[in-house]
N, C-alpha and C positions, 0 to 999 in steps of 0.2 A: 766272440765263439758261440755259436748256434742253442740256446736253451732248448734242452728235447722238447719242451711240453709248446714250442715253437712252433714242431713240428708240423703240417699241415698233414693230413688221414682224410683219405676220400671216405666218404658215408658207410661206404662197405666196408671200411676197415674198422669205421666205431663201433656197426652195429654186430663185426666181430667177434666186438668185446666179449659181450653175452654169451653166444655158445664157448666161446675161450676158459669164463669165468665158471662154467654150468662144470666145462673137463676137468676144469681143477678142482673143483670139489668133489667131485667125482674120483676121483685123483686121490684126495683125504679121505676119502672113505672108506677105496681100496684099500690103501696104504697099513690105514688103521686098522681095518677086518684081514690082514695077510701079515698083520706083524706078528700077531698068536702063534704063528708058526714058520718065520721065514728062518731061514739059514744064515749060517756064518756067511756068505758072500753079500749080502747084507751091511747095511751101517749095523753097528752097533746097540746103540738107542734107538730108541723110538723116535723121539725128536729127530734127528740127523735121519732116520727111517723115511720118515713122514716127508722132513724138506728138503733131501736130494728128491722122493718124486714127483712134489709139486716144483723145484726147479726146471728137470730134466725136461715134465711135462708143459711148463711153460716156455722155453724155451724152445720147444721145438711146434708148440703151436699158436705160439705168435711171432709175429715178421721181427723183423730189426728196429723198423720204425716203430712198430705196436709197443716194444720192449721200452725205446726211450721215448716216449710220446707219456709213458707209464711209469718211470723211474728217474727221481730227481735226479740232477747232474752232480760229480763230485764234491762242485766249489759249496752245494744247497749240502750236502751229506757231513761238509768239514764244519761247515758256519752250525749245521744244530749240533750236530756232537759237542766243540769248542765251548757253547753257549749253557748245552745242558749240565756240559761235567766244571759249567765256571773260571774256563781256560780262556787264556790270551787268545784270541782271532786275530791271524800271521798271515796276511795272505799278500804276494807281491804277484805282480804285471809284468810276467816273463816277455812277451812279446808275443806275436806270428798267433795271439788267440787261445795264448796258453797261461797255467794259474799254477804259483806254488804255495804251497801250504803250509805252514810249521807245526809243527807237534813239538811241546817241549822249547826248553831254553835253548837261543838259536844261536847263546855264546859258549855253548857245550861243549867240552873237547872235543865233539867227533860229531860229525855228522851221516845221517842213512837217507839216501835221497833212493826212495823206493817210488818204482812205475807197478799203476796196481793194471791188474787182468782184465778181461773179462769182453776176448774177441777184440777186443779194439770196438767192440759196439757198447758195452754195459760203462755206465758208471762203477767204483768204488762208492763199497757198501759199510757203513758202522762200524761191521769186522773189521775192514782195515784199521780204522783208525783203535777201536778196542784193543787188538792187534801190538802198534805203537808205541801206541800209553804202555801195555804190558814189557813189551821188549828198553824202554827208558825207566820204567819204574823197577824192573831187574837188573839191567848193568846200573842204576842209583843202588841199587842192594849190593853189588860190589863192586864199591867204590868206582864205578868207571862212568864216565858222563857222554851224556847221548842228545842227538835230536834226529829227528826223523823232519825231511824236507819232504812234501809228496804234490804229485804234477796230476793238474789238471789238463789232459792233452783234447785237442779233439777229437771228438768221435767219427771214426765210421761207421756211415760214407759220407760224413758232409765235409770232411774231408777224407783225402785218401794215402795212402806211402807216396814221399816220405817224408806227409808232411807231421804224423806222432811222433817218427823218428829225429828228426829237427829241433822239435819239441823237447824232447827227452835230452838233446845234447845241451839245449839252452837252460837246463836247470841247474846239470852240470857245471856250465860257463858261471852262470848267477851265483852259486856256492862259489868257487873259485876266485871270482872277481872282484862280488862285493860280501863278501865276508871274511873275514880273516885263517880261514881255513883252506892248509895247504893239503896239496893230493893224498899225503900219508895220512889225513884225517880223515878221508871222508871214502863211504863205502856203498855199493851201487847194490843196489837190492829190486826184486821186482817177482812176479808169480805169473804165469799163462803167459797173457799177451805179454805182463809187464815185463817176464823172464825174456822175451825175446826183445825187448828194448832196452834192457841191461847187454844182451849179446851183441841188439846193435852199436847202440854207443862206445862197447868197447872195440866193435870193427871199425867202427869210426876211429877214436884215438890212432888204433895201429895203419887203419888204412882210410883214411878221410875218403869219404862220401860226398864225387860228384858234387854233390848238390845240395851242399851244408859244408859251414865256413867251418875248418879245422880247431882241430883244441892242440896246443902243443903243451905238457905235461913236464913240470920239473922232476919229477918223481913220480914211481906207483901208485896209483889207489890204495888203499888199507886191506881192498878186499870188495866181494862182489857174492852177492845171495841168490839164485833163482832156482825160485819156487818152482814144480812142473812145467819147466819153461816152453813154451810152443816154438819151439825151432824148425818148423815144415809146414810149410803150406798146403799139403799134400789131403784131398779130398775124397779122393779113392778107394773106400773100405769096399767095394762087392766082394771082391776076390776072400774075407777075411771073418771070421766069424768072435764079435767084438759081444762081452757080457760086460752091458752096463748097470746091471743090480747094483754092485756098492760105487757106482761112482756119482757127482754131482750131474757130468753132463753123459752125450753121446756122439757118435760119425754122426748125428745129421746137421749139428751146427757146426760141423765144418766147412761144409761149404759156401752157406750162406754169409758165414763172418767173415771168415777169406776173400771174398768175394767181394763184401764192404771195402774191407781194407786195402786190397790193391788196388780195385780200379781197373783202370787201363794198365797199370804198371806189372811188367815182370818182374819174374819172380829171381831172386839173385840173393848170394850172400850173408846180405843184412836182414832179406826179411828170411831166408829158411836158412839160419846160420848152422844145420845140422849135412847139407850142402858143401861144406865148403871143406876146399882140402882142409890135412893136418896141419901144413907148414902157414897157415891163415889164422893160425889159432895162437903163434909163438910168440912172438912178436904186444900180447896183450899187455896194455902195462899196469899189475893187478896183481896183486898178493898172493892174493891164494883167492878163491872160487866153494861157494857152499852150493851146491844143487841138491835140490829134494821133488821127492816123489814119492808118491802114496802106492801101497801094496795096493789097493782096489783099483788102480784108475785105470781108463783106457788108454791114456795114452802112456802107461810107465814102461811100455818093449820101444819107442820112440824114444823117451829116455834115457832110457840106455843103452841103447847105440849110439847119442849125441853123446853122453860122457867118455864112452866108449873111447870116440874118434879126437875129440875134447881132448883128453889125456892123453892120443898119443902127441897131441902135438903143445900139451903143455899142460907139467906134470904136475902141478896146483894144484890140483880138482879132487874132489871128495863129494860122491855119492851119497846121502841118505835116503831111505826107504822106509815109512810109516807101514810097518804090516799093517791091513786092514783099513790103511784112512785112505780116504775120496783127496777129488782134483783139491788141490790149494786147500789143503782141511785145515791148519791152522789157522786160516781165518774164515772163513766158509762155517767149519762150525763154533768159533763165538760168534758169528749175525747169526745163526739158530739158536743159540743162549746157550750151546753145550760149553760148559765149562770147563770139560774134562782136556789134561792136554796132552796133544798130542805128541809121537816121536820126532816127526819134524818140526815143530814148535820148539822141542826141548832141544833139537839139537840146534837149531837157530840161534837159538839162546846163550849156550852156552858157545859157539863157534864164535859169537862175537865178545862174548868173554873171554875166550884167548886173542885175537886180533887185535882189540882196543888198547 
């Protein structure tokens, strides 16, 4: 696996960090000033208003390589989190450049396998591990036993499709083969690009990918959660007016992130689950699926269309929309130290209580 800081930047790219930093500082100042008269279209709190604005600016102003150069990889963020909270550090090598990380007791009755988002180009931040801990604690309060197994996959464009899908399948294969958990005690979950991987893994289970070793299940998986799933690699939004004020991302990231992930590959039903025919979903070996989206996120129309198509082929699908919430709000709001519970986050917790 390539460490993000091992990525070579040109002198021009390194020098470009200075004006980029200046633009981000100006964004903070402007967001702070405009917060005094912001409308309901913007995030509810000052911290989220500024945090979202900074993230939008950073992801547009910096290249994929610059972002990866600046951010620690998922495995390092995991190590920092467990060290800070005095938790066991349990990492396993899944092969093919992938690592799996345990949060909670791996002998718990149930396992939630989580694939993180970030357009396949950004690592998981501390907000993920805070959210995982919250899920485990919430389940324990209801006498439910849960552990989270999350994945460090190779970021694009160091590797391109179908590498990340192969690594996601490897995480499921590991839990099935190396622990005592059967399919009915395993749930899949992911956000944004990670939601894409949840759909890709379910697709592989029902329709084996020609480049990935199949998995045969003895029974259905317990369930699947897809938060703001990125199910379409479409990047042309020139004919649409999209309001990003209340969201974490803008349409500008779609092109660079999709290009980095796809590389020379062609789009298919594994990369673009939204384009699959309805009968593609009918044999997904999972009991229930929860799809979440934010009422203020730019992807909500795509998410709604996806759920309509998904539910036409697979009836046990639920959509939860958190009004006024942005992209992957349950996780990124925690990253920005916002402790107010999101509608989506509360539904994930209650949904897990129902299925475990």
